[in-house]
C-alpha positions as CSV (number, residue, x, y, z in Angstrom):
1,S,19.0,-23.9,-21.7
2,P,21.5,-25.4,-24.1
3,T,24.5,-26.9,-22.4
4,L,28.1,-26.6,-23.5
5,P,29.7,-29.7,-25.0
6,V,31.7,-31.8,-22.5
7,I,35.1,-32.7,-23.9
8,F,37.1,-35.5,-22.2
9,T,40.9,-35.4,-22.1
10,T,43.6,-37.7,-20.9
11,I,47.3,-37.7,-20.1
12,N,47.8,-41.1,-21.9
13,T,50.1,-41.2,-24.9
14,G,51.3,-44.0,-27.3
15,G,47.8,-45.3,-28.1
16,T,44.2,-44.2,-28.6
17,T,41.9,-43.3,-25.7
18,T,38.2,-43.4,-26.2
19,Y,35.4,-42.9,-23.7
20,T,32.0,-44.4,-22.8
21,W,29.7,-42.8,-20.4
22,T,26.4,-43.4,-18.7
23,N,23.7,-41.0,-17.3
24,D,21.4,-42.1,-14.5
25,Q,18.8,-39.3,-15.2
26,P,17.9,-39.2,-18.9
27,S,15.0,-37.0,-18.0
28,I,17.4,-34.0,-18.1
29,G,17.4,-34.4,-21.9
30,L,20.7,-36.4,-22.2
31,A,20.7,-40.0,-23.4
32,A,21.2,-42.8,-20.8
33,S,24.6,-43.7,-22.4
34,G,27.0,-42.8,-25.2
35,T,30.5,-42.8,-26.5
36,G,33.0,-39.9,-27.0
37,E,32.3,-36.4,-25.9
38,I,28.9,-35.3,-24.6
39,S,27.4,-33.0,-27.2
40,S,25.4,-29.9,-26.3
41,F,21.8,-30.7,-25.4
42,T,18.8,-28.7,-24.2
43,A,18.4,-29.2,-20.5
44,V,15.0,-30.3,-19.3
45,N,13.4,-30.1,-15.8
46,T,9.6,-29.8,-15.7
47,G,9.4,-30.1,-11.9
48,N,9.9,-27.7,-9.0
49,A,13.2,-29.0,-7.6
50,P,16.7,-29.5,-9.1
51,V,17.4,-32.8,-10.9
52,I,21.0,-34.0,-10.5
53,A,22.2,-36.4,-13.0
54,T,25.4,-38.5,-12.3
55,I,27.6,-39.1,-15.3
56,V,30.1,-41.9,-15.1
57,V,32.9,-41.8,-17.7
58,T,35.1,-44.8,-18.4
59,P,38.3,-44.4,-20.5
60,N,39.3,-47.1,-23.0
61,F,43.0,-47.3,-24.0
62,K,43.8,-49.1,-27.2
63,N,47.3,-50.0,-28.4
64,G,47.6,-52.5,-31.2
65,L,45.0,-55.2,-30.7
66,T,44.7,-54.7,-26.9
67,T,42.1,-52.5,-25.3
68,C,42.3,-51.7,-21.6
69,D,39.6,-50.0,-19.5
70,G,40.7,-47.5,-17.0
71,P,39.1,-46.3,-13.7
72,S,35.9,-44.3,-14.2
73,Q,35.5,-40.6,-13.3
74,T,32.2,-39.2,-12.1
75,F,30.6,-35.8,-12.4
76,T,27.1,-34.3,-12.1
77,I,24.9,-32.2,-14.3
78,T,22.3,-30.3,-12.3
79,V,19.3,-28.9,-14.1
80,D,17.4,-26.3,-12.0
81,P,13.7,-26.0,-12.6
82,T,12.1,-23.1,-14.4
83,P,11.6,-20.7,-11.5
84,Q,7.9,-20.0,-10.9
85,V,6.1,-17.2,-9.1
86,V,2.8,-18.0,-7.5
87,P,1.2,-14.9,-5.9
88,S,-1.3,-15.3,-3.1
89,T,-3.9,-13.8,-5.4
90,L,-4.2,-12.8,-9.0
91,T,-6.8,-10.1,-8.4
92,Q,-7.7,-7.8,-5.5
93,T,-10.4,-5.1,-5.1
94,L,-9.8,-2.3,-2.6
95,C,-11.8,0.7,-1.4
96,N,-10.0,3.9,-1.9
97,Y,-6.9,4.2,0.4
98,G,-6.9,0.4,0.8
99,V,-3.7,-1.5,1.3
100,T,-2.6,-4.3,-1.0
101,D,-1.9,-7.8,0.4
102,I,0.0,-9.6,-2.3
103,V,2.3,-12.4,-1.0
104,I,5.0,-13.4,-3.5
105,G,5.3,-17.1,-3.3
106,S,7.1,-19.8,-5.3
107,P,7.1,-23.6,-5.2
108,S,10.5,-23.8,-6.9
109,T,13.8,-24.6,-5.2
110,F,17.3,-24.3,-6.6
111,S,20.7,-25.9,-6.4
112,S,22.7,-22.7,-6.3
113,G,21.7,-19.4,-4.8
114,V,18.1,-18.5,-4.1
115,V,15.2,-17.3,-6.1
116,T,14.4,-13.6,-5.8
117,F,11.7,-11.6,-7.4
118,D,11.5,-8.3,-9.3
119,Y,8.3,-6.5,-10.1
120,T,7.0,-3.5,-11.9
121,A,3.7,-1.7,-11.3
122,L,1.7,0.2,-13.9
123,A,-1.4,2.2,-13.0
124,T,-4.3,3.7,-14.9
125,F,-5.0,7.4,-14.7
126,G,-5.1,9.1,-11.3
127,V,-3.7,6.4,-9.0
128,T,-0.9,7.1,-6.5
129,G,0.6,5.3,-3.6
130,F,2.3,2.4,-5.4
131,T,6.0,1.5,-5.8
132,M,6.7,1.5,-9.5
133,S,9.4,-1.2,-9.3
134,A,11.3,-3.4,-6.9
135,T,14.1,-5.9,-7.2
136,G,15.7,-8.7,-5.2
137,L,12.6,-9.4,-3.1
138,P,12.7,-12.6,-1.1
139,K,10.1,-15.4,-1.3
140,D,7.0,-14.7,0.8
141,Y,7.6,-10.9,0.5
142,V,4.3,-9.0,1.0
143,V,3.5,-6.1,-1.3
144,T,1.7,-3.5,0.9
145,D,1.0,-0.4,-1.1
146,T,-1.7,2.1,0.1
147,L,-3.4,2.9,-3.2
148,I,-5.2,6.2,-3.7
149,N,-7.7,6.7,-6.5
150,H,-8.0,10.5,-7.2
151,T,-10.7,10.1,-9.8
152,D,-14.5,9.4,-9.8
153,E,-14.1,6.1,-11.7
154,V,-12.7,2.6,-11.0
155,Q,-9.0,2.4,-11.7
156,T,-6.4,-0.4,-11.6
157,V,-2.8,-1.1,-10.8
158,T,-1.1,-4.1,-12.6
159,Y,1.8,-5.7,-10.8
160,T,4.1,-7.8,-13.1
161,I,6.3,-10.2,-11.0
162,I,9.3,-12.0,-12.4
163,P,11.4,-14.7,-10.5
164,V,15.1,-14.6,-11.0
165,T,17.9,-16.9,-9.8
166,S,21.6,-16.3,-9.2
167,T,22.3,-18.5,-12.1
168,G,20.4,-16.2,-14.4
169,C,17.4,-18.5,-14.8
170,A,14.1,-16.7,-15.1
171,S,10.6,-17.5,-16.2
172,G,7.6,-15.8,-17.5
173,P,5.9,-13.3,-15.1
174,A,2.8,-13.6,-13.0
175,T,0.4,-10.7,-13.2
176,V,-1.7,-9.3,-10.3
177,I,-4.4,-6.8,-11.1
178,V,-5.6,-4.6,-8.2
179,T,-8.8,-2.7,-8.7
180,I,-9.2,0.6,-6.7
181,L,-12.7,1.9,-6.3
182,P,-13.3,5.6,-6.2
183,T,-14.5,7.3,-3.0
184,A,-18.3,7.5,-3.3
185,Q,-19.5,11.1,-3.5
186,V,-22.9,12.8,-3.0
187,D,-23.7,16.3,-4.2
188,Q,-24.3,18.8,-1.4
189,P,-28.1,19.1,-1.0
190,N,-29.5,22.6,-0.4
191,D,-31.1,23.5,2.9
192,V,-34.9,23.5,2.8
193,I,-37.4,25.8,4.7
194,L,-41.1,24.7,4.9
195,C,-44.3,25.9,6.5
196,N,-46.3,23.8,8.8
197,G,-48.7,21.7,6.8
198,N,-46.9,22.1,3.4
199,D,-45.9,19.2,1.3
200,S,-42.2,19.2,0.6
201,D,-40.6,18.6,-2.9
202,P,-38.8,15.3,-3.2
203,I,-35.0,15.7,-2.7
204,T,-33.1,14.0,-5.5
205,L,-29.6,13.0,-4.4
206,G,-26.9,13.2,-7.1
207,T,-23.2,12.1,-7.5
208,L,-20.2,12.6,-9.7
209,T,-19.0,9.1,-9.0
210,V,-19.3,6.7,-12.0
211,G,-20.7,3.3,-11.1
212,D,-23.1,1.7,-8.6
213,V,-23.7,4.5,-6.0
214,T,-26.5,4.3,-3.5
215,F,-27.4,6.5,-0.6
216,T,-28.6,6.2,3.0
217,W,-29.8,9.1,5.1
218,T,-30.7,9.9,8.7
219,N,-32.9,12.6,10.2
220,D,-32.5,13.7,13.9
221,Q,-36.0,15.4,14.1
222,T,-38.7,12.9,13.2
223,S,-41.3,15.4,14.6
224,I,-41.2,17.3,11.3
225,G,-43.0,14.4,9.6
226,L,-39.9,12.8,8.0
227,A,-38.8,9.3,9.0
228,A,-35.7,8.8,11.1
229,S,-33.8,7.1,8.2
230,G,-34.1,5.9,4.7
231,T,-32.4,4.9,1.5
232,G,-32.2,6.6,-1.9
233,D,-33.8,9.9,-2.6
234,I,-35.8,11.7,0.2
235,P,-39.5,11.5,-0.7
236,S,-42.0,14.2,-0.4
237,F,-43.6,14.5,3.1
238,T,-46.1,16.8,4.8
239,A,-44.2,19.1,7.1
240,V,-45.3,19.2,10.8
241,N,-44.6,21.8,13.4
242,T,-47.2,22.1,16.2
243,G,-45.1,24.5,18.3
244,D,-44.5,28.2,18.2
245,S,-40.9,28.3,16.9
246,P,-39.0,26.8,13.9
247,V,-37.9,23.2,14.2
248,I,-34.6,22.5,12.5
249,A,-33.9,18.9,11.4
250,S,-30.3,17.9,10.5
251,I,-30.2,15.4,7.6
252,S,-27.0,13.4,7.0
253,V,-26.6,11.6,3.7
254,I,-23.9,8.8,3.2
255,P,-23.0,7.6,-0.3
256,H,-22.0,4.0,-0.9
257,F,-20.1,2.5,-3.8
258,T,-20.8,-1.2,-4.6
259,Y,-18.4,-3.3,-6.8
260,G,-19.1,-7.0,-6.7
261,S,-19.4,-8.0,-3.1
262,L,-17.4,-5.0,-1.8
263,L,-19.2,-1.9,-0.4
264,C,-17.3,1.3,0.3
265,D,-18.7,4.3,2.1
266,G,-18.0,7.9,1.1
267,Q,-18.0,11.1,3.1
268,P,-21.4,12.2,4.4
269,K,-23.0,15.5,3.5
270,T,-25.3,17.3,5.9
271,F,-28.1,19.8,5.2
272,T,-31.1,21.1,7.2
273,I,-34.9,21.1,6.8
274,T,-36.5,23.9,8.8
275,V,-40.2,23.7,9.4
276,N,-41.7,27.0,10.5
277,P,-44.7,27.1,12.9
278,T,-48.2,28.1,11.8
279,P,-48.1,31.9,12.3
280,E,-50.4,33.1,15.1
281,V,-51.6,36.5,16.3
282,D,-53.0,37.1,19.8
283,Q,-56.6,38.1,19.9
284,P,-56.8,41.9,20.1
285,T,-59.3,43.3,22.6
286,S,-62.4,44.9,21.0
């Protein structure tokens, strides 16, 4: 920020008073020494803590050919650092209904007041559960929003965090992008009825979810000729029922959405495969 000029005054009369001054911290953007008033300069602090410069001003009184130095006066110029925001993460990926875990941190300290943080949040289509804006948040505040993706595609929420001090100093924002995966979905398979000894048709599992969706399934009646579990589509098998009444197997299909290293399970769908017995007639008496 540009400073205001520093004008020196005196109660002396009857002569001419001039001033010399020294500065023990020229890193703030002010020369190490000078004469007369201190002109406006652009304050500099590239660190994370306040820099305090001590300015010593010595008055010189001249009357005729005689110059006399007076006692010095001292004051300080404090330059706060540019406030920084350093979130605990710049990206997060969540399953649907996941909770954010964004810690708002800062390495900066300030001479007057404290640094606080404001943020705004902007989501893509179909996302709810986030706070659109917040102000005056303390350092180490944790943003915990439960994000809900109401669509069948990957969506995002972008948090833009700005640090602010009581002196009005502020810096550029930090941006955190949270990716919310859709809930994996599987189309409801139709129930199947087979005769003993028949070959079933393969059961192709479908989904409306856009992305990397896979399926696992379980079967509670392996006696029908189908394995107890599997992945992907259900293959054709030869139906088996050696008894005298229908055998009903319950098949549960669970969809999974994979995004990077994150795997999110969806709601299962259940259907049945019924295998009828070989029909039999008792031998009539001749």
